[in-house]
Steps between C-alpha positions, in 0.01 A plus 500: 500500500664313785733666749814299577465540876142362484586163341696208642824396333354158423185640340709749301727223363197290404332790321817582308547133408136478382541834320214666686757767591699619199613856578631695796489868578602779732198658671693818588623567145200341322727299265453135401724249325593137464579290804854448372581871455815610684334829600196320638711272715627806690153611612443489875248236604263759647490684164468190277171396340410224256268487200334223301543689173629819342140607455444483876814707564394766250145509641650572843693800361844341469735571210734249330861471615744664260755225560312171449192623306676737258249482214200534731671791676561680169133454406387619844731803484375598154139472610555702821680811376 
């Protein structure tokens, strides 16, 4: 997990381009989603984190976004009732 305020803009762009960062999340709400998600783009920089994979996000206790990861969210919700 990489915090947005702990990485330079240049390094972030390079990691996204090389696909070593594939998902973003909100550390306050513990939700992750795609980098192109409209909800994710509204996250304040100090609350934004990045993940290499969904597995990493889940291991850190984050749940899938209900907007951009609908199927994964449904599965997560069913498993966590």
